[in-house]
mmCIF file of the N, C-alpha and C atoms, coordinates in Angstrom:
data_MODEL
# 
_entry.id   MODEL 
# 
loop_
_atom_site.group_PDB 
_atom_site.id 
_atom_site.type_symbol 
_atom_site.label_atom_id 
_atom_site.label_alt_id 
_atom_site.label_comp_id 
_atom_site.label_asym_id 
_atom_site.label_entity_id 
_atom_site.label_seq_id 
_atom_site.pdbx_PDB_ins_code 
_atom_site.Cartn_x 
_atom_site.Cartn_y 
_atom_site.Cartn_z 
_atom_site.occupancy 
_atom_site.B_iso_or_equiv 
_atom_site.pdbx_formal_charge 
_atom_site.auth_seq_id 
_atom_site.auth_comp_id 
_atom_site.auth_asym_id 
_atom_site.auth_atom_id 
_atom_site.pdbx_PDB_model_num 
ATOM 1   N N  . UNK A 1 1  ? 0.817   -1.195 0.000   1.00 0.00 ? 1  UNK A N  1 
ATOM 2   C CA . UNK A 1 1  ? 0.000   0.000  0.000   1.00 0.00 ? 1  UNK A CA 1 
ATOM 3   C C  . UNK A 1 1  ? 0.864   1.263  0.000   1.00 0.00 ? 1  UNK A C  1 
ATOM 4   N N  . UNK A 1 2  ? 2.004   1.193  0.657   1.00 0.00 ? 2  UNK A N  1 
ATOM 5   C CA . UNK A 1 2  ? 2.875   2.366  0.742   1.00 0.00 ? 2  UNK A CA 1 
ATOM 6   C C  . UNK A 1 2  ? 3.458   2.695  -0.632  1.00 0.00 ? 2  UNK A C  1 
ATOM 7   N N  . UNK A 1 3  ? 3.838   1.677  -1.378  1.00 0.00 ? 3  UNK A N  1 
ATOM 8   C CA . UNK A 1 3  ? 4.387   1.936  -2.711  1.00 0.00 ? 3  UNK A CA 1 
ATOM 9   C C  . UNK A 1 3  ? 3.334   2.564  -3.617  1.00 0.00 ? 3  UNK A C  1 
ATOM 10  N N  . UNK A 1 4  ? 2.087   2.102  -3.494  1.00 0.00 ? 4  UNK A N  1 
ATOM 11  C CA . UNK A 1 4  ? 1.000   2.688  -4.272  1.00 0.00 ? 4  UNK A CA 1 
ATOM 12  C C  . UNK A 1 4  ? 0.806   4.150  -3.910  1.00 0.00 ? 4  UNK A C  1 
ATOM 13  N N  . UNK A 1 5  ? 0.819   4.468  -2.619  1.00 0.00 ? 5  UNK A N  1 
ATOM 14  C CA . UNK A 1 5  ? 0.650   5.858  -2.192  1.00 0.00 ? 5  UNK A CA 1 
ATOM 15  C C  . UNK A 1 5  ? 1.786   6.736  -2.682  1.00 0.00 ? 5  UNK A C  1 
ATOM 16  N N  . UNK A 1 6  ? 3.004   6.218  -2.627  1.00 0.00 ? 6  UNK A N  1 
ATOM 17  C CA . UNK A 1 6  ? 4.139   6.999  -3.126  1.00 0.00 ? 6  UNK A CA 1 
ATOM 18  C C  . UNK A 1 6  ? 4.009   7.271  -4.616  1.00 0.00 ? 6  UNK A C  1 
ATOM 19  N N  . UNK A 1 7  ? 3.630   6.265  -5.382  1.00 0.00 ? 7  UNK A N  1 
ATOM 20  C CA . UNK A 1 7  ? 3.509   6.461  -6.824  1.00 0.00 ? 7  UNK A CA 1 
ATOM 21  C C  . UNK A 1 7  ? 2.317   7.360  -7.164  1.00 0.00 ? 7  UNK A C  1 
ATOM 22  N N  . UNK A 1 8  ? 1.210   7.202  -6.454  1.00 0.00 ? 8  UNK A N  1 
ATOM 23  C CA . UNK A 1 8  ? 0.043   8.045  -6.711  1.00 0.00 ? 8  UNK A CA 1 
ATOM 24  C C  . UNK A 1 8  ? 0.325   9.496  -6.350  1.00 0.00 ? 8  UNK A C  1 
ATOM 25  N N  . UNK A 1 9  ? 1.014   9.721  -5.239  1.00 0.00 ? 9  UNK A N  1 
ATOM 26  C CA . UNK A 1 9  ? 1.371   11.079 -4.845  1.00 0.00 ? 9  UNK A CA 1 
ATOM 27  C C  . UNK A 1 9  ? 2.323   11.706 -5.864  1.00 0.00 ? 9  UNK A C  1 
ATOM 28  N N  . UNK A 1 10 ? 3.291   10.930 -6.337  1.00 0.00 ? 10 UNK A N  1 
ATOM 29  C CA . UNK A 1 10 ? 4.207   11.443 -7.363  1.00 0.00 ? 10 UNK A CA 1 
ATOM 30  C C  . UNK A 1 10 ? 3.455   11.775 -8.644  1.00 0.00 ? 10 UNK A C  1 
ATOM 31  N N  . UNK A 1 11 ? 2.476   10.957 -8.994  1.00 0.00 ? 11 UNK A N  1 
ATOM 32  C CA . UNK A 1 11 ? 1.658   11.240 -10.175 1.00 0.00 ? 11 UNK A CA 1 
ATOM 33  C C  . UNK A 1 11 ? 0.879   12.545 -10.014 1.00 0.00 ? 11 UNK A C  1 
ATOM 34  N N  . UNK A 1 12 ? 0.314   12.763 -8.847  1.00 0.00 ? 12 UNK A N  1 
ATOM 35  C CA . UNK A 1 12 ? -0.440  13.999 -8.605  1.00 0.00 ? 12 UNK A CA 1 
ATOM 36  C C  . UNK A 1 12 ? 0.481   15.222 -8.622  1.00 0.00 ? 12 UNK A C  1 
ATOM 37  N N  . UNK A 1 13 ? 1.658   15.109 -8.008  1.00 0.00 ? 13 UNK A N  1 
ATOM 38  C CA . UNK A 1 13 ? 2.599   16.222 -8.038  1.00 0.00 ? 13 UNK A CA 1 
ATOM 39  C C  . UNK A 1 13 ? 3.060   16.517 -9.461  1.00 0.00 ? 13 UNK A C  1 
ATOM 40  N N  . UNK A 1 14 ? 3.347   15.469 -10.209 1.00 0.00 ? 14 UNK A N  1 
ATOM 41  C CA . UNK A 1 14 ? 3.754   15.649 -11.602 1.00 0.00 ? 14 UNK A CA 1 
ATOM 42  C C  . UNK A 1 14 ? 2.659   16.260 -12.450 1.00 0.00 ? 14 UNK A C  1 
ATOM 43  N N  . UNK A 1 15 ? 1.417   15.868 -12.190 1.00 0.00 ? 15 UNK A N  1 
ATOM 44  C CA . UNK A 1 15 ? 0.290   16.467 -12.920 1.00 0.00 ? 15 UNK A CA 1 
ATOM 45  C C  . UNK A 1 15 ? 0.164   17.947 -12.602 1.00 0.00 ? 15 UNK A C  1 
ATOM 46  N N  . UNK A 1 16 ? 0.411   18.305 -11.363 1.00 0.00 ? 16 UNK A N  1 
ATOM 47  C CA . UNK A 1 16 ? 0.374   19.723 -10.993 1.00 0.00 ? 16 UNK A CA 1 
ATOM 48  C C  . UNK A 1 16 ? 1.437   20.530 -11.714 1.00 0.00 ? 16 UNK A C  1 
ATOM 49  N N  . UNK A 1 17 ? 2.634   19.966 -11.813 1.00 0.00 ? 17 UNK A N  1 
ATOM 50  C CA . UNK A 1 17 ? 3.708   20.649 -12.543 1.00 0.00 ? 17 UNK A CA 1 
ATOM 51  C C  . UNK A 1 17 ? 3.367   20.749 -14.020 1.00 0.00 ? 17 UNK A C  1 
ATOM 52  N N  . UNK A 1 18 ? 2.763   19.706 -14.569 1.00 0.00 ? 18 UNK A N  1 
ATOM 53  C CA . UNK A 1 18 ? 2.353   19.722 -15.974 1.00 0.00 ? 18 UNK A CA 1 
ATOM 54  C C  . UNK A 1 18 ? 1.289   20.791 -16.221 1.00 0.00 ? 18 UNK A C  1 
ATOM 55  N N  . UNK A 1 19 ? 0.338   20.915 -15.313 1.00 0.00 ? 19 UNK A N  1 
ATOM 56  C CA . UNK A 1 19 ? -0.693  21.954 -15.442 1.00 0.00 ? 19 UNK A CA 1 
ATOM 57  C C  . UNK A 1 19 ? -0.057  23.337 -15.416 1.00 0.00 ? 19 UNK A C  1 
ATOM 58  N N  . UNK A 1 20 ? 0.901   23.537 -14.532 1.00 0.00 ? 20 UNK A N  1 
ATOM 59  C CA . UNK A 1 20 ? 1.602   24.822 -14.483 1.00 0.00 ? 20 UNK A CA 1 
ATOM 60  C C  . UNK A 1 20 ? 2.364   25.078 -15.776 1.00 0.00 ? 20 UNK A C  1 
ATOM 61  N N  . UNK A 1 21 ? 3.064   24.071 -16.288 1.00 0.00 ? 21 UNK A N  1 
ATOM 62  C CA . UNK A 1 21 ? 3.837   24.248 -17.525 1.00 0.00 ? 21 UNK A CA 1 
ATOM 63  C C  . UNK A 1 21 ? 2.930   24.553 -18.708 1.00 0.00 ? 21 UNK A C  1 
ATOM 64  N N  . UNK A 1 22 ? 1.786   23.890 -18.788 1.00 0.00 ? 22 UNK A N  1 
ATOM 65  C CA . UNK A 1 22 ? 0.857   24.175 -19.887 1.00 0.00 ? 22 UNK A CA 1 
ATOM 66  C C  . UNK A 1 22 ? 0.331   25.600 -19.758 1.00 0.00 ? 22 UNK A C  1 
ATOM 67  N N  . UNK A 1 23 ? 0.072   26.031 -18.538 1.00 0.00 ? 23 UNK A N  1 
ATOM 68  C CA . UNK A 1 23 ? -0.401  27.400 -18.332 1.00 0.00 ? 23 UNK A CA 1 
ATOM 69  C C  . UNK A 1 23 ? 0.632   28.443 -18.719 1.00 0.00 ? 23 UNK A C  1 
ATOM 70  N N  . UNK A 1 24 ? 1.903   28.147 -18.486 1.00 0.00 ? 24 UNK A N  1 
ATOM 71  C CA . UNK A 1 24 ? 2.957   29.118 -18.787 1.00 0.00 ? 24 UNK A CA 1 
ATOM 72  C C  . UNK A 1 24 ? 3.313   29.117 -20.271 1.00 0.00 ? 24 UNK A C  1 
ATOM 73  N N  . UNK A 1 25 ? 3.470   27.938 -20.863 1.00 0.00 ? 25 UNK A N  1 
ATOM 74  C CA . UNK A 1 25 ? 4.043   27.836 -22.198 1.00 0.00 ? 25 UNK A CA 1 
ATOM 75  C C  . UNK A 1 25 ? 3.047   27.719 -23.343 1.00 0.00 ? 25 UNK A C  1 
ATOM 76  N N  . UNK A 1 26 ? 1.769   27.646 -23.057 1.00 0.00 ? 26 UNK A N  1 
ATOM 77  C CA . UNK A 1 26 ? 0.795   27.578 -24.144 1.00 0.00 ? 26 UNK A CA 1 
ATOM 78  C C  . UNK A 1 26 ? -0.291  28.624 -23.927 1.00 0.00 ? 26 UNK A C  1 
ATOM 79  N N  . UNK A 1 27 ? -1.126  28.760 -24.892 1.00 0.00 ? 27 UNK A N  1 
ATOM 80  C CA . UNK A 1 27 ? -2.218  29.713 -24.782 1.00 0.00 ? 27 UNK A CA 1 
ATOM 81  C C  . UNK A 1 27 ? -3.536  29.017 -24.455 1.00 0.00 ? 27 UNK A C  1 
ATOM 82  N N  . UNK A 1 28 ? -3.465  27.818 -23.882 1.00 0.00 ? 28 UNK A N  1 
ATOM 83  C CA . UNK A 1 28 ? -4.684  27.089 -23.521 1.00 0.00 ? 28 UNK A CA 1 
ATOM 84  C C  . UNK A 1 28 ? -5.422  27.827 -22.395 1.00 0.00 ? 28 UNK A C  1 
ATOM 85  N N  . UNK A 1 29 ? -4.663  28.367 -21.447 1.00 0.00 ? 29 UNK A N  1 
ATOM 86  C CA . UNK A 1 29 ? -5.214  29.187 -20.371 1.00 0.00 ? 29 UNK A CA 1 
ATOM 87  C C  . UNK A 1 29 ? -4.080  30.026 -19.811 1.00 0.00 ? 29 UNK A C  1 
ATOM 88  N N  . UNK A 1 30 ? -4.397  30.927 -18.928 1.00 0.00 ? 30 UNK A N  1 
ATOM 89  C CA . UNK A 1 30 ? -3.379  31.853 -18.416 1.00 0.00 ? 30 UNK A CA 1 
ATOM 90  C C  . UNK A 1 30 ? -2.471  31.144 -17.409 1.00 0.00 ? 30 UNK A C  1 
ATOM 91  N N  . UNK A 1 31 ? -1.325  31.752 -17.140 1.00 0.00 ? 31 UNK A N  1 
ATOM 92  C CA . UNK A 1 31 ? -0.384  31.169 -16.191 1.00 0.00 ? 31 UNK A CA 1 
ATOM 93  C C  . UNK A 1 31 ? -0.950  31.192 -14.785 1.00 0.00 ? 31 UNK A C  1 
ATOM 94  N N  . UNK A 1 32 ? -1.834  32.144 -14.499 1.00 0.00 ? 32 UNK A N  1 
ATOM 95  C CA . UNK A 1 32 ? -2.464  32.209 -13.182 1.00 0.00 ? 32 UNK A CA 1 
ATOM 96  C C  . UNK A 1 32 ? -3.322  30.987 -12.897 1.00 0.00 ? 32 UNK A C  1 
ATOM 97  N N  . UNK A 1 33 ? -4.062  30.553 -13.914 1.00 0.00 ? 33 UNK A N  1 
ATOM 98  C CA . UNK A 1 33 ? -4.847  29.327 -13.747 1.00 0.00 ? 33 UNK A CA 1 
ATOM 99  C C  . UNK A 1 33 ? -3.936  28.113 -13.621 1.00 0.00 ? 33 UNK A C  1 
ATOM 100 N N  . UNK A 1 34 ? -2.778  28.154 -14.236 1.00 0.00 ? 34 UNK A N  1 
ATOM 101 C CA . UNK A 1 34 ? -1.801  27.072 -14.077 1.00 0.00 ? 34 UNK A CA 1 
ATOM 102 C C  . UNK A 1 34 ? -1.309  26.970 -12.642 1.00 0.00 ? 34 UNK A C  1 
ATOM 103 N N  . UNK A 1 35 ? -1.068  28.124 -12.020 1.00 0.00 ? 35 UNK A N  1 
ATOM 104 C CA . UNK A 1 35 ? -0.652  28.132 -10.612 1.00 0.00 ? 35 UNK A CA 1 
ATOM 105 C C  . UNK A 1 35 ? -1.775  27.612 -9.724  1.00 0.00 ? 35 UNK A C  1 
ATOM 106 N N  . UNK A 1 36 ? -3.006  28.023 -10.010 1.00 0.00 ? 36 UNK A N  1 
ATOM 107 C CA . UNK A 1 36 ? -4.155  27.539 -9.241  1.00 0.00 ? 36 UNK A CA 1 
ATOM 108 C C  . UNK A 1 36 ? -4.291  26.026 -9.402  1.00 0.00 ? 36 UNK A C  1 
ATOM 109 N N  . UNK A 1 37 ? -4.118  25.512 -10.606 1.00 0.00 ? 37 UNK A N  1 
ATOM 110 C CA . UNK A 1 37 ? -4.184  24.077 -10.834 1.00 0.00 ? 37 UNK A CA 1 
ATOM 111 C C  . UNK A 1 37 ? -3.077  23.325 -10.113 1.00 0.00 ? 37 UNK A C  1 
ATOM 112 N N  . UNK A 1 38 ? -1.869  23.893 -10.121 1.00 0.00 ? 38 UNK A N  1 
ATOM 113 C CA . UNK A 1 38 ? -0.751  23.290 -9.406  1.00 0.00 ? 38 UNK A CA 1 
ATOM 114 C C  . UNK A 1 38 ? -1.047  23.179 -7.919  1.00 0.00 ? 38 UNK A C  1 
ATOM 115 N N  . UNK A 1 39 ? -1.477  24.266 -7.325  1.00 0.00 ? 39 UNK A N  1 
ATOM 116 C CA . UNK A 1 39 ? -1.772  24.275 -5.889  1.00 0.00 ? 39 UNK A CA 1 
ATOM 117 C C  . UNK A 1 39 ? -2.914  23.320 -5.575  1.00 0.00 ? 39 UNK A C  1 
ATOM 118 N N  . UNK A 1 40 ? -3.941  23.317 -6.416  1.00 0.00 ? 40 UNK A N  1 
ATOM 119 C CA . UNK A 1 40 ? -5.085  22.432 -6.190  1.00 0.00 ? 40 UNK A CA 1 
ATOM 120 C C  . UNK A 1 40 ? -4.672  20.966 -6.218  1.00 0.00 ? 40 UNK A C  1 
ATOM 121 N N  . UNK A 1 41 ? -3.908  20.566 -7.223  1.00 0.00 ? 41 UNK A N  1 
ATOM 122 C CA . UNK A 1 41 ? -3.487  19.174 -7.313  1.00 0.00 ? 41 UNK A CA 1 
ATOM 123 C C  . UNK A 1 41 ? -2.552  18.786 -6.173  1.00 0.00 ? 41 UNK A C  1 
ATOM 124 N N  . UNK A 1 42 ? -1.698  19.688 -5.734  1.00 0.00 ? 42 UNK A N  1 
ATOM 125 C CA . UNK A 1 42 ? -0.795  19.372 -4.632  1.00 0.00 ? 42 UNK A CA 1 
ATOM 126 C C  . UNK A 1 42 ? -1.562  19.255 -3.313  1.00 0.00 ? 42 UNK A C  1 
ATOM 127 N N  . UNK A 1 43 ? -2.561  20.114 -3.118  1.00 0.00 ? 43 UNK A N  1 
ATOM 128 C CA . UNK A 1 43 ? -3.377  20.015 -1.898  1.00 0.00 ? 43 UNK A CA 1 
ATOM 129 C C  . UNK A 1 43 ? -4.160  18.709 -1.884  1.00 0.00 ? 43 UNK A C  1 
ATOM 130 N N  . UNK A 1 44 ? -4.725  18.333 -3.021  1.00 0.00 ? 44 UNK A N  1 
ATOM 131 C CA . UNK A 1 44 ? -5.454  17.067 -3.110  1.00 0.00 ? 44 UNK A CA 1 
ATOM 132 C C  . UNK A 1 44 ? -4.507  15.893 -2.858  1.00 0.00 ? 44 UNK A C  1 
ATOM 133 N N  . UNK A 1 45 ? -3.310  15.937 -3.413  1.00 0.00 ? 45 UNK A N  1 
ATOM 134 C CA . UNK A 1 45 ? -2.343  14.856 -3.217  1.00 0.00 ? 45 UNK A CA 1 
ATOM 135 C C  . UNK A 1 45 ? -1.955  14.724 -1.743  1.00 0.00 ? 45 UNK A C  1 
ATOM 136 N N  . UNK A 1 46 ? -1.659  15.841 -1.094  1.00 0.00 ? 46 UNK A N  1 
ATOM 137 C CA . UNK A 1 46 ? -1.316  15.796 0.331   1.00 0.00 ? 46 UNK A CA 1 
ATOM 138 C C  . UNK A 1 46 ? -2.491  15.306 1.168   1.00 0.00 ? 46 UNK A C  1 
ATOM 139 N N  . UNK A 1 47 ? -3.693  15.794 0.874   1.00 0.00 ? 47 UNK A N  1 
ATOM 140 C CA . UNK A 1 47 ? -4.862  15.406 1.650   1.00 0.00 ? 47 UNK A CA 1 
ATOM 141 C C  . UNK A 1 47 ? -5.162  13.917 1.508   1.00 0.00 ? 47 UNK A C  1 
ATOM 142 N N  . UNK A 1 48 ? -5.100  13.398 0.284   1.00 0.00 ? 48 UNK A N  1 
ATOM 143 C CA . UNK A 1 48 ? -5.333  11.969 0.087   1.00 0.00 ? 48 UNK A CA 1 
ATOM 144 C C  . UNK A 1 48 ? -4.263  11.124 0.763   1.00 0.00 ? 48 UNK A C  1 
ATOM 145 N N  . UNK A 1 49 ? -3.043  11.573 0.690   1.00 0.00 ? 49 UNK A N  1 
ATOM 146 C CA . UNK A 1 49 ? -1.959  10.819 1.329   1.00 0.00 ? 49 UNK A CA 1 
ATOM 147 C C  . UNK A 1 49 ? -2.151  10.766 2.841   1.00 0.00 ? 49 UNK A C  1 
ATOM 148 N N  . UNK A 1 50 ? -2.469  11.889 3.441   1.00 0.00 ? 50 UNK A N  1 
ATOM 149 C CA . UNK A 1 50 ? -2.678  11.914 4.890   1.00 0.00 ? 50 UNK A CA 1 
ATOM 150 C C  . UNK A 1 50 ? -3.894  11.079 5.261   1.00 0.00 ? 50 UNK A C  1 
ATOM 151 N N  . UNK A 1 51 ? -4.966  11.205 4.502   1.00 0.00 ? 51 UNK A N  1 
ATOM 152 C CA . UNK A 1 51 ? -6.177  10.439 4.792   1.00 0.00 ? 51 UNK A CA 1 
ATOM 153 C C  . UNK A 1 51 ? -5.929  8.936  4.684   1.00 0.00 ? 51 UNK A C  1 
ATOM 154 N N  . UNK A 1 52 ? -5.262  8.513  3.621   1.00 0.00 ? 52 UNK A N  1 
ATOM 155 C CA . UNK A 1 52 ? -5.041  7.088  3.417   1.00 0.00 ? 52 UNK A CA 1 
ATOM 156 C C  . UNK A 1 52 ? -3.997  6.511  4.361   1.00 0.00 ? 52 UNK A C  1 
ATOM 157 N N  . UNK A 1 53 ? -3.067  7.313  4.831   1.00 0.00 ? 53 UNK A N  1 
ATOM 158 C CA . UNK A 1 53 ? -2.054  6.810  5.760   1.00 0.00 ? 53 UNK A CA 1 
ATOM 159 C C  . UNK A 1 53 ? -2.553  6.757  7.198   1.00 0.00 ? 53 UNK A C  1 
ATOM 160 N N  . UNK A 1 54 ? -3.554  7.548  7.551   1.00 0.00 ? 54 UNK A N  1 
ATOM 161 C CA . UNK A 1 54 ? -4.019  7.601  8.936   1.00 0.00 ? 54 UNK A CA 1 
ATOM 162 C C  . UNK A 1 54 ? -5.366  6.933  9.145   1.00 0.00 ? 54 UNK A C  1 
ATOM 163 N N  . UNK A 1 55 ? -5.922  6.313  8.123   1.00 0.00 ? 55 UNK A N  1 
ATOM 164 C CA . UNK A 1 55 ? -7.229  5.686  8.296   1.00 0.00 ? 55 UNK A CA 1 
ATOM 165 C C  . UNK A 1 55 ? -7.095  4.404  9.113   1.00 0.00 ? 55 UNK A C  1 
ATOM 166 N N  . UNK A 1 56 ? -8.201  3.894  9.582   1.00 0.00 ? 56 UNK A N  1 
ATOM 167 C CA . UNK A 1 56 ? -8.223  2.717  10.437  1.00 0.00 ? 56 UNK A CA 1 
ATOM 168 C C  . UNK A 1 56 ? -8.172  1.449  9.586   1.00 0.00 ? 56 UNK A C  1 
ATOM 169 N N  . UNK A 1 57 ? -7.084  0.728  9.656   1.00 0.00 ? 57 UNK A N  1 
ATOM 170 C CA . UNK A 1 57 ? -6.951  -0.550 8.965   1.00 0.00 ? 57 UNK A CA 1 
ATOM 171 C C  . UNK A 1 57 ? -6.966  -1.657 10.007  1.00 0.00 ? 57 UNK A C  1 
ATOM 172 N N  . UNK A 1 58 ? -8.149  -2.093 10.373  1.00 0.00 ? 58 UNK A N  1 
ATOM 173 C CA . UNK A 1 58 ? -8.264  -3.080 11.435  1.00 0.00 ? 58 UNK A CA 1 
ATOM 174 C C  . UNK A 1 58 ? -7.671  -4.420 11.023  1.00 0.00 ? 58 UNK A C  1 
ATOM 175 N N  . UNK A 1 59 ? -7.779  -4.803 9.741   1.00 0.00 ? 59 UNK A N  1 
ATOM 176 C CA . UNK A 1 59 ? -7.245  -6.084 9.307   1.00 0.00 ? 59 UNK A CA 1 
ATOM 177 C C  . UNK A 1 59 ? -5.717  -6.093 9.374   1.00 0.00 ? 59 UNK A C  1 
ATOM 178 N N  . UNK A 1 60 ? -5.080  -4.993 8.994   1.00 0.00 ? 60 UNK A N  1 
ATOM 179 C CA . UNK A 1 60 ? -3.628  -4.951 8.964   1.00 0.00 ? 60 UNK A CA 1 
ATOM 180 C C  . UNK A 1 60 ? -3.040  -4.800 10.358  1.00 0.00 ? 60 UNK A C  1 
ATOM 181 N N  . UNK A 1 61 ? -3.692  -4.028 11.216  1.00 0.00 ? 61 UNK A N  1 
ATOM 182 C CA . UNK A 1 61 ? -3.141  -3.747 12.529  1.00 0.00 ? 61 UNK A CA 1 
ATOM 183 C C  . UNK A 1 61 ? -3.493  -4.812 13.557  1.00 0.00 ? 61 UNK A C  1 
ATOM 184 N N  . UNK A 1 62 ? -4.616  -5.459 13.409  1.00 0.00 ? 62 UNK A N  1 
ATOM 185 C CA . UNK A 1 62 ? -5.037  -6.448 14.379  1.00 0.00 ? 62 UNK A CA 1 
ATOM 186 C C  . UNK A 1 62 ? -5.806  -5.850 15.539  1.00 0.00 ? 62 UNK A C  1 
ATOM 187 N N  . UNK A 1 63 ? -6.025  -4.550 15.548  1.00 0.00 ? 63 UNK A N  1 
ATOM 188 C CA . UNK A 1 63 ? -6.808  -3.893 16.574  1.00 0.00 ? 63 UNK A CA 1 
ATOM 189 C C  . UNK A 1 63 ? -7.442  -2.644 15.983  1.00 0.00 ? 63 UNK A C  1 
ATOM 190 N N  . UNK A 1 64 ? -8.410  -2.106 16.652  1.00 0.00 ? 64 UNK A N  1 
ATOM 191 C CA . UNK A 1 64 ? -9.024  -0.860 16.199  1.00 0.00 ? 64 UNK A CA 1 
ATOM 192 C C  . UNK A 1 64 ? -8.646  0.267  17.139  1.00 0.00 ? 64 UNK A C  1 
ATOM 193 N N  . UNK A 1 65 ? -8.892  1.458  16.743  1.00 0.00 ? 65 UNK A N  1 
ATOM 194 C CA . UNK A 1 65 ? -8.555  2.594  17.588  1.00 0.00 ? 65 UNK A CA 1 
ATOM 195 C C  . UNK A 1 65 ? -9.392  2.635  18.859  1.00 0.00 ? 65 UNK A C  1 
ATOM 196 N N  . UNK A 1 66 ? -10.550 2.017  18.814  1.00 0.00 ? 66 UNK A N  1 
ATOM 197 C CA . UNK A 1 66 ? -11.406 1.987  19.994  1.00 0.00 ? 66 UNK A CA 1 
ATOM 198 C C  . UNK A 1 66 ? -10.788 1.167  21.111  1.00 0.00 ? 66 UNK A C  1 
ATOM 199 N N  . UNK A 1 67 ? -9.932  0.222  20.765  1.00 0.00 ? 67 UNK A N  1 
ATOM 200 C CA . UNK A 1 67 ? -9.316  -0.635 21.753  1.00 0.00 ? 67 UNK A CA 1 
ATOM 201 C C  . UNK A 1 67 ? -8.066  -0.016 22.376  1.00 0.00 ? 67 UNK A C  1 
ATOM 202 N N  . UNK A 1 68 ? -7.569  1.039  21.785  1.00 0.00 ? 68 UNK A N  1 
ATOM 203 C CA . UNK A 1 68 ? -6.350  1.675  22.281  1.00 0.00 ? 68 UNK A CA 1 
ATOM 204 C C  . UNK A 1 68 ? -6.727  2.792  23.245  1.00 0.00 ? 68 UNK A C  1 
ATOM 205 N N  . UNK A 1 69 ? -6.145  2.765  24.434  1.00 0.00 ? 69 UNK A N  1 
ATOM 206 C CA . UNK A 1 69 ? -6.400  3.830  25.407  1.00 0.00 ? 69 UNK A CA 1 
ATOM 207 C C  . UNK A 1 69 ? -5.612  5.067  25.030  1.00 0.00 ? 69 UNK A C  1 
ATOM 208 N N  . UNK A 1 70 ? -6.211  6.193  25.228  1.00 0.00 ? 70 UNK A N  1 
ATOM 209 C CA . UNK A 1 70 ? -5.507  7.448  24.927  1.00 0.00 ? 70 UNK A CA 1 
ATOM 210 C C  . UNK A 1 70 ? -5.199  8.169  26.190  1.00 0.00 ? 70 UNK A C  1 
# 
């Protein structure tokens, strides 16, 4: 699962850079929208990574968070 998350996060970061490059070097849209797309894709990548790394995997861990005292 970790290798998948690393590759998916790299794909999202690369897509953000690609969106920025298309915004700067072509007339498809302005460079400002490219920056917005870059930031959006990076925020989504970070959010998904944090969500998927901190979710409750009861099968993998052998316990749930309810069983752990805080």
